[in-house]
N, C-alpha and C positions, 0 to 999 in steps of 0.2 A: 176874143180870149179862149184861151184853152178850153175845153171840156175836159172832166175827169177821166182818168183811166180807168176801164172797166175793174171791177175787183177780179171778174172772172180772168181777166187778162193776169191779172198779177199771180194769182192762183197758179196759172198755166206756166207762169215765169219761176215760181217755187218749185213746180215738177222739173223743169227743164234742169235745172240749176242743181238738183239733187248730185247731180255726177261730178260737181266740185266745189260745192261749199258746204259748211257744216251749218247747223242750226246752233248759231253761237248764243252762249249763256246770256241770259238777261237775270243778273243776279242781287240780291239785295246789298249793298256794302254798309256794314254797320259804322265804320269809321267816320264817312260822310254823312249818314243818317244821324250820328250823335252831335257831330258838329253843328248840323243845320237843322235839329230838331224837325227832323222830317224823314221821310221813308226813299232815299236815294236808289236808286238803280241803275246800273250800269249796263249796257248791251256791248259786250264784248267781240266786236267784229276786229280788232286786232289778233283775236284767236285763229282767224281763218287762216288757210295756207300759206296766203300771199300776206298776210298781214293787216289785209285791209277789207272793205267792204266792196271796192272797185273790180273784182272778179264778178260780181252778180251781174253789173251793168255790160259788162264787156262782153260776158259769155250769152246772155240774153241777146244780146245784139247780133253777134257773130254766128249764133246758132241758128238765126232766123235768115241770113244769106243760102243764097244756091250756089252752087258750081258754078254756073255762067256769071256771076255777081264778081265770083273769088279769082277768076281763071287766070287775071293778071297780078294776083298779089293781093293784101290788104295792108293800111297803113294806119297807124295812129301818133298822136303827139302826145307827152305826158311829160311830168315832173318826177314820175316813179309809180305812183302805185297804180293808177290807169294801165300804165304799160305794164305792170307784172301781171294783171287779170288779162290783159291781151294778149301777151305771151302764153299763159297757162293755156287760154284758148285755142290759140294758135296749135299748139303743140297736141292739144287734146283733140282738136278736129280735123289736123292734118294739112292746115292752110300756111301758105307762107308769106311772112309779115316783116314789115320795117318799124322800129320806132324811133321816132325823132324826138330827142330830150335835150333839154337848155345845159349849157356846158357845166353851170352851177348845181346840178343834180348832185344828191349825196351820193359817193362811190357805193355805199350798200344798197342803195337802189339798182343801179345800174349792174351791178352784181348779180341780184337777184333776178332782176329781167333775164340777163343772158341765161341763168339758171333754170329758170322756169321755162325759156322759150327752145332752149336745146338747140337742134339744129333748123328749127323752124324759123328762127328770128334774126334781124339785123339790127343793131344798135348804131343809130346816128345820133354822136353829139352836135347840135349847132345852135348858136344864139345863147342870149344872156339870160331870155326868160322865158315862160311857156310860150307868149307871143310870136315869138321869135321862129321858135321850133316848131309852132302849129302853122305858120305861114310857109316855111320850107315843106312841112309834111303835105301841105294843100299843094304846094307847087309839082310836088314829085305826083301825086294822083292825077293832077291835070296833064302832066308830060308824057304818063304812061298808063293812063287808063286804068287808075287803081280805086279801091272802094276805101274811103276815110271813115274810120270808126272815132266818133267825136267822144271826149271822155264826159260830154254833162249835156250838150244841146240835142239830145236825140229820143226821142218818145220810148224805143225798147231800152236803151239805156236806163231811163228813168224807170221804167216797168221793171226793169232789174234790181234798181237800187230800191224800190218799194216794197222788195220781199223783206228786208231788214225791218222793216214798221208792221208788215202784215204777221211776221214771226212774233214780234213784242206783243201784238195784241192776242196771239194764242198762246204765248206765256204768263200773261197779265192775267190774275183772279179779281183784279177791282180796276177802276177806272184811272188813266193818270191824269193827274191835274195839269202838269206842266212836261214837256219836251224839249231839251236844249239840244240844237244839231249845229255844229259848224257848217257856213257857208262859203264853197270856193266858187266854181263856175255855176254852183245851184242844183245841179242832179240829184244829190242825197235829200235835200229839204224838199225838193220838188215830189220827190218819193213819198217821203213823210206826209206832206199835204194831201196827196192823193189817197191815202190808207186813211190819217186820222180825221181829215174833214169830212170823209164819207161815214166811217164807221163808229169813230170818236170824238163827235164835233165839239165836246166842249174841253177837249184837252187844248190848253193854249201851246202853239208852237214857237219856240223862242229860238229866232237864228243868232249865229255868232260870226263876226268877222274880227279880222287883226287891224289894228291901228293902221298899217302900213299897205292893206288892200282892200278899202273898205267898199267894192265895186258894186255890191248889191244895195246896199243904203244909199250909197249917192244914186243912185238908180232910180230907188224909192222916191228919194226926197225933189228929184227934179222930175219923176215921171214920166221918163224915157231911159234908155239903154245909155247910160255914160262910159266910156272908155277912158279909164285914168292914165294920166300921162306917165307916171311911173308909179313902181310899187316896192315895196320891202320883200324881198324875197326867202328871209327867213322862215317863216310859216308855210314852206313850201307846198305842201299839200291843199292850202287854199289860197296860193299868192296868184290872181289872176285880175288882167286890166280890165276884162270886160265879162260878164256873166251870160249866161245863155238866154236867148230870147224866149224859149218855151218857160224857165225857170223863172224870168222875170215875170211874166204875166201871172205866174202861180202865187209868187210871193208879193207881189204889190196888192194882190188881192184877198190872201189867205192869210200870211203871215202875221202872228201877233205883236211881234216885236222883235228887236235885233240888238244884241249888246255888242259892243266894240270892245277890243280888249288890246291892251299894250301886249307889243312881244315880250318883254321882261315878265310880264304877268304869267304870260302862257310858259315861261321857261319856271317859273316857281311851281307853277301846277304839273309839270313833268317830273321836277323832283318830288313833289309831295304826294303824284301817285305811287312812285317808285318806294319812296319810305314808308307809306301809309298800307300800301295793299301789293306791294311787288309787282307794279303792273310798268311794263317799258311801253310807253306811248311818244310817238312822235310828235310835234310841236301842235300840227291839226288836230291829232289824237287827245290830248289835254285841252282843248279849248273847253269842252262840255264841263268838266268839272272846275275849270277855272272860273266861267261864269256863275255858279250858283252864287258866289260873294256879293255878285250884283244883282242877286235875288233873295238874298237872305230873310228879309222880313216877309215876303211874299208867299216863300214855300214852307214855312213854319208847319208842320203836321200836314203836308201835303205829300202826295205821291209824284217822285218826279224820276223822269227817264233822263238818262245822259248817255251819249254814243262815243263810245271810244273807236273812233272810226279808224285809225291806224297805229301800227306799232311799229314801222318803219326807220326806228332812230339810228342814225350812223353816232357809234361811239365817239368819233373822231370830233363831234360837236359837244361832247360833254363838259368840257374846259369853259366854252363859252356859254353855255347853256346855265352852268352854277354863277359865273360870274355875273351875268344877265339878272339872273334869279335874286343875286343877294344885293345886286343895286335896287331890285324892285323892291326888297325887303326893306332897306335903308330908307327910301323914299316913301313906303307906306308902314310906319314901325306899328299901328294900331290896327292892322288888317285881321 
């Protein structure tokens, strides 16, 4: 079993990240608080320069490398947000990097990676999903002796993501009763577990997965790492066939619950965030607020944290998002 990451290491990561991240707001949201008769707070990681939390893990990991490790270049695989954090890290620290992204990656994310990486980054589109891009990236590393920067299954990356939650504790003058966090590969929620289970153990940590990629919940159910045969890539920020070894160990022991959301319900949440708060969220970024409906009775009168983890939504997807949201409303008239 993994031991907890030392809080001192998380504090050190906070210092390292001051170069590239903002201390994102943790703000009470009146509209959602009124709807759910509770105190709902959003951690606004969509307001980072790269519009997601992923810069934290990528920069913390890459900053820890020495020149000898990086002399042949560094590599990552990503559906978008990790790639942007990787790109900023390479351009800031002066490293040459290659990003492998699936061909299904929204164009907006591809262009952002190129913008942030400047002349330090090469983008290679390969495969239909993250797993295929990931395997190609590993081939590149093996062939040319390059360092692979994993998007979630790495202690330094998890330590970087944990800084989100260390910030939340410092921004809160109260104890959070619930914290709702999306799960992809599990790096983000592992960061939450490492902070809150040490410093605020009464806070219930609720993970969220899309119905089309429930890799963590399946793994916990069968008490072993499960690789899904196929996934729905619509919620691209969390659509992975297999979660990380480290995050599986943390989640199976410390996670309080997992909510499974229909992709169409997530689309409805994207539109609600836009309508209620003018927040542009990508599908993964809208999962926390969508999951509140599933806990509406439990959270009455409670202090609740939601992570808006990313805002990299491609405008070309909006017609589909509106259609799917409308279909969900038709099937859930009393929501």
